[in-house]
Every structure is written in structure tokens, then in C-alpha cells.
C-alpha positions as CSV (number, residue, x, y, z in Angstrom):
1,X,188.0,71.1,92.7
2,X,184.2,70.5,92.4
3,X,183.7,70.3,96.1
4,X,185.0,73.8,96.9
5,X,182.1,76.1,96.2
6,X,178.4,76.0,96.9
7,X,176.1,74.8,94.2
8,X,175.0,78.3,93.0
9,X,178.6,79.5,92.7
10,X,180.7,79.0,89.6
11,X,184.4,78.8,89.4
12,X,185.7,80.0,86.0
13,X,189.3,79.6,85.0
14,X,190.7,80.7,81.6
15,X,192.2,77.8,79.7
16,X,194.6,80.3,78.2
17,X,195.6,81.7,81.7
18,X,199.3,82.4,82.0
19,X,200.3,82.9,85.6
20,X,203.2,84.9,86.8
21,X,206.4,83.2,85.5
22,X,207.7,82.4,89.0
23,X,204.7,80.2,89.9
24,X,205.9,76.9,91.3
25,X,204.5,73.6,92.4
26,X,204.9,74.8,96.0
27,X,202.6,77.7,95.4
28,X,199.9,75.5,94.0
29,X,200.2,73.0,96.8
30,X,197.9,75.2,98.9
31,X,194.9,74.5,96.6
32,X,192.7,71.7,97.8
33,X,193.6,68.5,96.1
34,X,190.5,66.5,95.2
35,X,192.2,65.4,92.1
36,X,195.8,64.8,91.0
37,X,198.0,67.7,89.8
38,X,199.9,67.1,86.7
39,X,203.2,68.8,85.6
40,X,202.5,71.6,83.2
41,X,204.2,74.8,82.1
42,X,201.0,76.5,83.3
43,X,200.0,74.8,86.5
44,X,196.6,76.4,86.6
45,X,195.6,74.6,83.4
46,X,195.5,71.4,85.4
47,X,192.9,72.9,87.7
48,X,190.3,73.0,84.8
49,X,187.9,70.1,85.0
50,X,185.8,69.0,82.1
51,X,182.8,71.2,82.1
52,X,180.3,73.0,80.0
53,X,181.9,75.4,77.7
54,X,180.2,78.7,77.4
55,X,179.6,80.5,74.1
56,X,182.2,78.6,72.2
57,X,185.0,80.5,74.0
58,X,188.1,79.3,75.8
59,X,186.8,79.7,79.3
60,X,186.0,76.3,80.9
61,X,183.2,76.6,83.5
62,X,183.1,74.3,86.5
63,X,179.8,73.9,88.2
64,X,180.6,73.1,91.8
65,X,178.6,70.9,94.2
66,X,178.0,71.5,97.8
67,X,179.8,69.8,100.7
68,X,178.6,71.0,104.2
69,X,181.3,72.7,106.3
70,X,181.9,71.5,109.8
71,X,182.6,75.1,110.7
72,X,179.3,76.6,109.6
73,X,178.4,79.3,112.0
74,X,174.7,79.5,111.0
75,X,172.1,77.4,109.1
76,X,169.8,80.4,108.9
77,X,171.2,83.2,106.6
78,X,168.5,85.7,107.8
79,X,169.9,85.6,111.3
80,X,173.1,87.2,110.2
81,X,171.8,90.3,108.3
82,X,168.4,92.0,108.0
83,X,168.1,91.3,104.3
84,X,165.2,93.8,103.8
85,X,167.2,96.7,105.0
86,X,170.3,96.1,102.8
87,X,169.0,95.3,99.3
88,X,169.3,98.1,96.8
89,X,166.2,99.0,94.8
90,X,167.7,97.4,91.7
91,X,170.3,94.7,92.1
92,X,173.5,95.7,90.3
93,X,176.3,93.4,89.2
94,X,179.7,94.4,90.6
95,X,182.9,92.8,89.5
96,X,185.6,93.1,92.1
97,X,189.0,92.6,90.5
98,X,191.6,91.7,93.1
99,X,188.8,90.5,95.4
100,X,191.1,88.1,97.3
101,X,193.3,91.0,98.6
102,X,193.3,93.1,101.7
103,X,190.9,95.8,100.5
104,X,189.3,93.8,97.8
105,X,188.1,91.0,100.1
106,X,186.5,93.4,102.6
107,X,184.9,95.3,99.7
108,X,183.5,92.2,98.0
109,X,181.8,91.1,101.3
110,X,180.5,94.5,102.0
111,X,178.9,94.9,98.6
112,X,177.4,91.4,98.8
113,X,175.8,92.2,102.2
114,X,174.4,95.4,100.7
115,X,172.6,93.3,98.0
116,X,174.8,93.7,95.0
117,X,175.6,90.7,92.9
118,X,179.3,90.2,93.3
119,X,181.9,88.4,91.3
120,X,185.6,88.2,92.4
121,X,188.3,88.1,89.7
122,X,191.7,87.3,91.0
123,X,194.9,85.5,89.8
124,X,195.8,84.7,93.5
125,X,199.3,86.0,92.8
126,X,199.4,88.0,96.1
127,X,199.5,84.7,97.9
128,X,202.4,83.6,95.7
129,X,204.3,86.7,96.7
130,X,204.2,85.5,100.4
131,X,205.7,82.1,99.2
132,X,208.4,83.9,97.2
133,X,209.5,86.3,99.9
134,X,209.1,84.0,102.9
135,X,206.5,86.3,104.5
136,X,203.0,85.7,105.8
137,X,199.9,87.5,107.0
138,X,199.7,88.0,110.8
139,X,196.2,86.5,110.5
140,X,195.7,83.0,109.1
141,X,193.6,83.4,106.0
142,X,191.5,80.7,104.4
143,X,191.6,79.9,100.7
144,X,189.4,82.0,98.5
145,X,187.3,78.9,97.9
146,X,186.7,78.3,101.6
147,X,186.1,82.0,102.1
148,X,183.3,82.1,99.5
149,X,181.8,78.9,100.8
150,X,181.7,80.2,104.4
151,X,180.0,83.5,103.2
152,X,177.4,81.5,101.4
153,X,176.8,79.3,104.5
154,X,176.5,82.3,106.8
155,X,174.4,84.7,104.6
156,X,172.9,82.7,101.8
157,X,174.5,85.1,99.3
158,X,176.6,83.9,96.3
159,X,179.9,85.4,95.2
160,X,181.0,84.2,91.8
161,X,184.8,83.4,91.4
162,X,186.9,83.9,88.2
163,X,190.5,82.8,88.6
164,X,192.8,84.3,86.1
165,X,195.1,87.1,85.0
166,X,193.4,90.3,83.7
167,X,196.6,90.8,81.7
168,X,195.3,87.9,79.6
169,X,192.6,89.7,77.6
170,X,191.0,86.4,76.5
171,X,190.3,85.5,80.1
172,X,189.1,89.0,81.0
173,X,186.7,89.2,78.0
174,X,185.2,85.8,78.8
175,X,184.7,87.0,82.4
176,X,183.0,90.2,81.2
177,X,180.7,88.4,78.8
178,X,179.8,85.8,81.4
179,X,179.1,88.1,84.4
180,X,178.0,91.3,82.5
181,X,179.0,93.8,85.3
182,X,177.3,97.1,85.8
183,X,180.3,98.3,87.8
184,X,183.9,97.2,88.0
185,X,185.9,97.8,91.2
186,X,189.6,97.5,90.2
187,X,191.9,96.5,93.1
188,X,193.8,94.1,90.9
189,X,197.2,95.7,91.0
190,X,200.5,95.0,92.7
191,X,200.1,97.6,95.5
192,X,203.4,97.7,97.3
193,X,206.0,100.5,96.6
194,X,208.8,98.4,98.3
195,X,208.0,95.4,96.2
196,X,208.3,97.4,93.0
197,X,211.8,98.6,94.2
198,X,213.3,95.2,95.0
199,X,214.9,94.5,91.7
200,X,214.4,95.0,87.9
201,X,212.1,92.0,87.4
202,X,209.7,93.2,90.1
203,X,209.7,96.7,88.8
204,X,208.8,95.4,85.3
205,X,206.2,93.1,86.7
206,X,204.6,95.9,88.7
207,X,204.3,98.2,85.7
208,X,203.3,95.5,83.2
209,X,200.7,94.0,85.6
210,X,199.2,97.3,86.7
211,X,199.2,99.3,83.4
212,X,198.4,96.5,81.0
213,X,195.8,95.0,83.4
214,X,194.1,98.4,83.6
215,X,194.2,98.9,79.8
216,X,192.6,95.5,79.3
217,X,189.8,96.5,81.7
218,X,189.2,99.7,79.7
219,X,189.1,97.8,76.5
220,X,186.7,95.2,78.0
221,X,184.4,97.9,79.1
222,X,184.5,99.5,75.7
223,X,183.8,96.3,73.8
224,X,181.4,94.5,76.1
225,X,179.8,96.8,78.7
226,X,180.0,100.3,77.5
227,X,177.7,101.6,80.3
228,X,179.8,99.9,83.0
229,X,181.1,102.3,85.6
230,X,184.9,101.8,86.5
231,X,185.8,102.5,90.1
232,X,189.6,102.4,90.1
233,X,191.7,102.4,93.2
234,X,194.4,104.9,92.8
235,X,196.7,106.3,95.4
236,X,197.5,109.6,97.1
237,X,201.1,108.8,96.4
238,X,200.5,110.0,92.8
239,X,200.6,113.5,94.1
240,X,203.9,113.3,96.0
241,X,204.4,116.0,98.7
242,X,204.2,119.4,96.9
243,X,204.6,122.6,98.8
244,X,201.0,123.7,97.9
245,X,197.6,122.2,98.9
246,X,196.7,119.0,97.1
247,X,193.3,119.3,95.3
248,X,191.1,116.4,94.3
249,X,192.4,115.5,90.9
250,X,192.3,118.9,89.2
251,X,193.8,122.3,89.8
252,X,192.8,125.6,88.4
253,X,195.8,127.8,87.5
254,X,196.4,131.1,85.9
255,X,199.5,131.5,83.7
256,X,200.5,134.5,81.6
257,X,197.0,135.9,82.0
258,X,195.1,132.7,80.9
259,X,193.2,130.4,83.3
260,X,192.5,126.7,82.9
261,X,191.6,123.6,85.0
262,X,194.1,120.9,84.5
263,X,195.0,117.6,86.1
264,X,196.9,118.0,89.4
265,X,200.7,117.6,88.8
266,X,202.0,114.1,89.6
267,X,205.2,113.4,91.5
268,X,205.3,109.7,92.0
269,X,208.0,108.3,94.2
270,X,208.4,104.6,93.2
271,X,207.8,102.4,90.2
272,X,204.5,101.3,91.8
273,X,203.3,104.9,92.2
274,X,204.4,105.6,88.6
275,X,202.2,102.8,87.4
276,X,199.3,104.4,89.1
277,X,200.0,107.7,87.4
278,X,200.1,105.9,84.0
279,X,196.7,104.3,84.9
280,X,195.2,107.7,85.6
281,X,196.3,109.1,82.3
282,X,195.0,106.1,80.4
283,X,191.7,106.2,82.1
284,X,191.3,110.0,81.6
285,X,192.1,109.5,77.9
286,X,189.6,106.7,77.4
287,X,186.8,108.7,79.2
288,X,187.4,111.5,76.7
289,X,187.9,109.3,73.6
290,X,185.4,106.5,74.2
291,X,182.8,108.0,76.7
292,X,183.8,105.6,79.5
293,X,182.5,106.6,83.0
294,X,185.2,106.3,85.7
295,X,185.9,107.3,89.2
296,X,189.5,107.3,90.4
297,X,189.8,106.8,94.2
298,X,193.1,108.2,95.3
299,X,193.3,106.3,98.5
300,X,195.5,107.0,101.5
301,X,197.2,104.5,103.8
302,X,194.7,102.0,105.0
303,X,194.8,100.6,108.6
304,X,192.8,98.1,110.5
305,X,191.7,94.6,109.7
306,X,188.1,94.1,110.9
307,X,184.9,95.0,109.1
308,X,181.4,94.0,110.0
309,X,181.5,91.3,107.5
310,X,185.0,89.8,108.0
311,X,184.3,89.7,111.7
312,X,181.5,87.2,111.3
313,X,183.7,84.1,111.2
314,X,187.3,83.2,111.3
315,X,187.3,81.8,107.7
316,X,186.2,85.3,106.6
317,X,189.2,87.0,108.3
318,X,191.2,89.5,106.3
319,X,194.9,89.5,105.9
320,X,197.1,91.8,108.0
321,X,200.6,92.5,106.7
322,X,203.3,93.7,109.1
323,X,206.5,93.1,107.1
324,X,208.7,95.8,105.5
325,X,207.4,95.1,102.0
326,X,203.6,95.0,102.3
327,X,202.9,96.3,105.8
328,X,201.5,99.8,106.1
329,X,202.7,102.1,108.9
330,X,200.0,101.9,111.6
331,X,199.4,98.2,111.1
332,X,203.1,97.6,111.4
333,X,203.5,99.7,114.5
334,X,200.8,97.9,116.3
335,X,202.3,94.5,115.5
336,X,205.8,95.8,116.6
337,X,204.4,97.0,119.8
338,X,202.6,93.7,120.5
339,X,205.9,91.7,120.2
340,X,208.0,94.2,122.1
341,X,209.9,95.4,119.0
342,X,210.8,99.2,118.9
343,X,208.6,101.1,116.4
344,X,210.6,101.7,113.3
345,X,210.4,105.3,112.3
346,X,212.1,105.9,108.9
347,X,214.5,108.9,109.1
348,X,213.1,112.0,110.8
349,X,209.6,110.7,110.9
350,X,208.0,113.9,109.6
351,X,206.6,112.1,106.5
352,X,202.9,113.0,106.5
353,X,200.1,111.1,104.6
354,X,196.4,110.7,104.6
355,X,195.0,107.6,106.5
356,X,191.7,105.8,106.7
357,X,190.1,102.8,108.4
358,X,189.4,99.8,106.1
359,X,185.8,100.2,107.1
360,X,185.8,103.5,105.3
361,X,187.5,102.0,102.3
362,X,184.5,99.8,101.7
363,X,182.1,102.6,102.5
364,X,183.8,104.8,99.9
365,X,183.7,102.2,97.2
366,X,180.0,101.7,97.9
367,X,179.3,105.4,97.7
368,X,181.1,105.7,94.4
369,X,179.1,102.8,92.9
370,X,175.8,104.2,94.2
371,X,176.6,107.6,92.7
372,X,178.2,106.8,89.3
373,X,180.2,109.1,87.1
374,X,178.4,110.3,83.9
375,X,179.4,108.9,80.5
376,X,182.7,110.5,79.5
377,X,183.4,111.8,83.0
378,X,186.7,111.1,84.8
379,X,186.1,111.9,88.5
380,X,188.9,111.9,91.1
381,X,188.2,111.6,94.8
382,X,190.8,111.7,97.5
383,X,190.0,108.9,99.7
384,X,191.2,109.3,103.3
385,X,189.8,110.8,106.5
386,X,192.7,112.1,108.5
387,X,196.4,113.2,108.1
388,X,199.2,112.0,110.4
389,X,203.0,112.1,110.4
390,X,204.9,108.9,111.1
391,X,206.0,110.5,114.4
392,X,202.4,111.2,115.4
393,X,201.4,107.6,114.6
394,X,204.3,106.3,116.8
395,X,203.2,108.6,119.6
396,X,199.5,107.4,119.4
397,X,200.6,103.7,119.5
398,X,202.9,104.4,122.4
399,X,200.1,105.9,124.4
400,X,197.7,103.1,123.5
401,X,200.3,100.5,124.5
402,X,200.9,102.1,127.8
403,X,197.2,101.9,128.6
404,X,197.4,98.1,128.0
405,X,200.6,97.8,130.1
406,X,202.9,97.5,127.2
407,X,206.2,99.4,127.2
408,X,206.6,100.8,123.7
409,X,209.9,102.1,122.5
410,X,210.6,103.9,119.2
411,X,213.8,103.8,117.1
412,X,214.8,105.8,114.1
413,X,216.1,103.7,111.3
414,X,217.9,104.9,108.1
415,X,215.1,105.7,105.6
416,X,215.2,103.1,102.7
417,X,213.1,105.4,100.5
418,X,213.9,108.6,98.6
419,X,211.4,111.1,100.1
420,X,211.2,114.3,102.0
421,X,211.2,113.6,105.7
422,X,209.8,117.0,106.8
423,X,207.4,118.7,104.5
424,X,204.2,120.6,104.0
425,X,201.1,118.5,103.5
426,X,197.5,119.6,103.2
427,X,195.3,117.4,100.9
428,X,191.6,118.2,100.2
429,X,189.1,115.3,100.7
430,X,185.6,116.7,100.7
431,X,183.8,115.0,97.7
432,X,183.2,111.6,99.4
433,X,182.0,113.4,102.6
434,X,179.5,115.3,100.4
435,X,178.3,111.9,99.0
436,X,177.6,110.7,102.6
437,X,180.8,109.2,103.9
438,X,180.6,108.9,107.7
439,X,184.3,108.4,108.8
440,X,185.6,106.1,111.4
441,X,188.3,108.4,112.8
442,X,191.3,106.9,114.6
443,X,190.4,106.7,118.3
444,X,191.8,105.3,121.5
445,X,189.3,102.4,121.3
446,X,190.3,101.6,117.7
447,X,193.9,101.5,118.7
448,X,193.2,99.4,121.7
449,X,191.3,96.9,119.4
450,X,194.1,96.8,116.8
451,X,196.7,96.3,119.5
452,X,194.8,93.5,121.2
453,X,194.2,91.9,117.8
454,X,198.0,92.0,117.2
455,X,198.6,90.5,120.7
456,X,196.2,87.7,119.9
457,X,198.3,86.6,116.9
458,X,201.7,87.7,118.1
459,X,203.0,84.1,118.1
460,X,202.7,84.2,114.3
461,X,205.1,87.2,114.0
462,X,208.4,86.6,112.2
463,X,210.6,89.3,113.7
464,X,213.1,88.9,110.9
465,X,210.5,90.5,108.6
466,X,210.0,93.6,110.6
467,X,213.0,95.7,109.6
468,X,213.0,97.4,106.1
469,X,215.1,95.4,103.6
470,X,214.3,97.2,100.3
471,X,216.4,100.2,99.4
472,X,215.3,102.7,96.7
473,X,218.9,103.5,95.9
474,X,220.2,100.0,95.8
475,X,217.7,98.5,93.4
476,X,219.6,96.5,90.7
477,X,219.2,94.3,87.7
478,X,219.8,91.0,89.6
479,X,216.9,89.2,91.2
480,X,217.0,89.7,94.9
481,X,215.7,87.5,97.7
482,X,214.2,89.6,100.4
483,X,213.5,87.0,103.1
484,X,216.2,86.5,105.7
């Protein structure tokens, strides 16, 4: 393990870490093996090497040594970024929970480039889901250790790594006391509605992981970093599809002659979305009761894969999901078009949502950190840039495919979800624009780029994973295997 990270990075693993109960020897086989694994009820325990124990706690710290990479793209970090133009006036420490995931990885690199001191906290369970379900990212993604080592070699910037489960408060508290974050960006949740609707065990896992993990983060801030700003990734799915305009977090109503401003009503449509609603309520309460400062970013559907940072080297590449469990609409459509599969429109296709480019995800998080909430304030920003129906997205991908000489067809498939397929949708999203967000709107050139990216990796597509396989109405008690 000691050869994985550069000298100034530390890998911290909780000795009390309890991984998700389905972790198997197959799933840990992807870890580099510079030493012998031993059978253990908790496989990650065997990853802890003898090291200097900090503060008498239970978190073993492994000081890593450097091994030069044969794939280094640059020996001169200053050639990658103009350091003088990106450093904030005062370096802040930002902990990115879930920093190995789709949005988290891109955000961690973006903040590091901007001059923040960044630490990633992740249990790596998202990679385990792929093994369990027999699915894979369209893009080959390097291990988190090689990703961080590559970033260091390219930029000279360190990203600390803490491997563990935030549902284990002992691990989380040791991470907080060690890193002392000024801001916490919380991506560390099971983020798929279909995954939460596969079976009882995954519904329970989703709610336990998301709600208890967030509660632990709130308690860690209260106990160890009371001025720390929590930037929590929520979802526009909390609101549902009401027949009135969706405001940003709060709505002013008059009832029986009295007026008040109240949290906007929530109409979640899956066990995943419900977990996000519970998170929002818990965060709002602790802001009021404990004076925590928090920003809830109700994010729309994210598309795209490249950011300025992930495009620097293939080992920094982000994941791109196209399957029916984790794939988002536009990403899925582009991959389907690339391999000649009809675009899978669920039901009537009038389902309308807010969408944003992943480059805007990282920009929004940066803006929230740079403009923190006040102590005791619970802010809600709707984080998206444009609205599209599923049919509109299919038409855009068809047009873009035709320009590239690809014949794109569309098929309507039975909707596996319980949702309105034609509805009013008008959500407000002005607060991030007012803070300085400069959106990357969906354009022909972006669609061309995304389609060409999908074509580049189309040999990695498993067409058996394209069709939806999770039904909201057929969820049951028995564990279900999704992979064909």
C-alpha cells in the first residue's frame, strides 16, 4: 500500500471501518497488492499497515512513499496551470465526501486547481456496486490512489485521502480532527433512484447510508469544526412535479388571512429521493438548533464527462454511466446513439427536469464555498441551468447524431417508474446566477463532443445493461440481481 501515493499525501483508514456487508474478496482484488491480503470479516482492516497513530485514536495513518509513474504527463507542475491566477487569498481546507464519484471527483480536482487544500473521504462502495450488478463505467477509470498520484505529478498539488465509511462516526471524527476542514462538500450518498428501488435491502441501505451519514457529518461539525460550512448536494427530485412554480427552497403563502414563508413542499418519488428530503429536514433543524451554516444544492440531472481538470490525463478520467440503474438521461442517450441502440424514452416522454453540465456542477460548488452561509443559516439553491423534457433530449441527440452520419432511432418503453409523464414544470434557479455562475448551456458542439466521446469507447458498452430493469411497482423483499 505504501507505494500508492506521493510522499506528501497520506492515506488514512479507520481501524474500526465496517464496509457494506456485501463486500467480497473479489471487490478488494482491484486494490494494488504490494502485500498479502488476509481473510478478515472486515477486509479493509487488512489494508492498514503499521504506522504512526495520531492522537491516541483508532485511525492508523500510513505515510506513503513515492514511486515515479511511467505515465507522467509532465515533470513541471507550473506548465499545467498558472498557479498565481488560481490561488485564493487565503487557502481553505475543503473535505470532499464522496470524492471518488462522478461529481465528487470532478469537484475535488477543480477545487484543488483553484488553490484549496482538498481531502477526499470515500468508502469506495460505488465501485463495489459495479461488481455487484455486473455493470461498468463507459470510461475506464483508474484507482483512487493512481488518480491522486497522477494529479500530484501533473500539478504538484496534494489531495489527502481518507478511506472509510462516514456512517462509522469514529472514522469520521478522526478524519475531521486530522484534516480540520473549513468547508465540507457532501457527495457521499447513494445517488441512484433505481438502485434504491431494486429490493428491500438496497432501499434500507440507501436510507441508512444517506440519512445516518449526513447526521454524522452534522454531529462532526458541531463537535469538532463549529464554523465549518456544509455544502450538501441535494436534488431537484425532492420537489416532485407540482402544478405550481418551484421556488428555491422556500415559499411564501397566505392561508386564512395569515402569511408565512415556509419550506417548499416535498413530493419525493423514490426511496433515494426520500432520503434527500430527510437530509434537508435534519440539516435545517441543526442550523436552527446548533447554529450550523449550510447550503443545500438541489441539483438537477448532470450530463457530460469532461472538465478542464479531468481532461488533462487519461488517469484523471471521470466515470460515465450509461446503464439503467446509474445512467442519467442525456448520457444514456448519447451512448445508445453511439452503439446504434434506439433511444429509450420512458412512457410518453413528457417528463421535464432541470439539467446542467458537469462543468457547472463544479463551478456551483466553488461559488457556494466562496460565498458561505451565515452561522445558523440554511440556504437552498436550485442547481441547474436549463429545463428539457425527455422527448426534447431525444430530439437533440437525434439531430446531433444525424450531423455525424449516425442514424438515430427512438423507441418508447414502458415506464418503470411511478411518475407523471406529462406535467407542468417551472423551477426557479437565480441564486447561483446572482453569485456569478456562468452556465455552459447545452449546445450542438457539446452534444457532438459527448457523442464522439461515446463513439470512442463504444466497444466497452454492454448492450444488456441499456434497458431499464428496475420497476418501482415490483420492488420486493427478496434480494434481486439486476445484471443479465
